[in-house]
N, C-alpha and C positions, 0 to 999 in steps of 0.2 A: 356787761351792761345789758339789761333787759327792759323791755316795756311791754304793754298789753293792747290788744285789740279791743276798743270799746264796744257798746251794743250798736253803734251806728257804722262799724267797721273802720273807724279812724285809729291811726297809731301815732302816738307822740314820739317825735324825735328829740332826744335830750338836748337840753340847751348847750352843752359843751359841744356836741356834734355839730349843731346848727352854726355856732359861733366859729369852730375850727373850718367848716366848709363855706361860710359866708352865705349861708341860707337865710332867706328872710320870707316873711309872710307873702304869698303868691307866687313863690318859686314853683315853676312847672317841672314835673318829674316824668321820665320815661320808665315804664315798669316793665322788667323782663321776668318771666317765670320759667324756673328750671324745674328739675324734678321734685325736690321738697324745698326750694328756695324761691324767695322773691327778691329781686334786685331794684332798688330805686337809684335812678341816675338823673341828677339835675340837668335839665335841657338848657344849654347855654342860649342866651339870646343872640350873641354874636360869637363868631368863631374864636377859639382860643389860640389858634395857630394861624398864622396869615402868611402869605408869600410877599416878601419885600425885596424886590429887585433880585429874584431868584433864590432868596435865602428864606427858609421857614423861621418865622419868629414867633415866641410864645408872647401872646399879649393879655392872657387871661390873669386872674387873680390867684396868688398863691394862697393855699391852704394849710393850716397846721403851724407847727414850729420849724421853720426853714432852717434856722441856725442849728438846731439840735439835729435835724435830719442829716445836714451837710457833714456835721461832726461824726455822726454814726457811719456814714458811708466812707468817710476818709480813714477812720478806724478800721473798718472791715477791709478795705484796700491794703492798709498797712498790714494788718494781720496776714492777709493772703500772700502779700509780697514776701514777708518774713518767713512764712511756710515754704515758699517756692525755693528760697535760699537754704533752708535748712531742712532736708528730707528726712 
């Protein structure tokens, strides 16, 4: 996926990415500059992980296709486990 910088220095974030990450107009970003990279990270208005009675609990909004991600991670674990049994 590619985008371009306009004459005012703005970059359009594609709709699919905005939707997947739950980004809306007015979202504030932290900008980190690396050697030849720029990283934008949405600034959460409230913490995504909170301490509830001594247990850290995720209270943020999930991004992307969670079901597909879980399926892929399970398959990866099964493949590794099968590889360990069959050297």
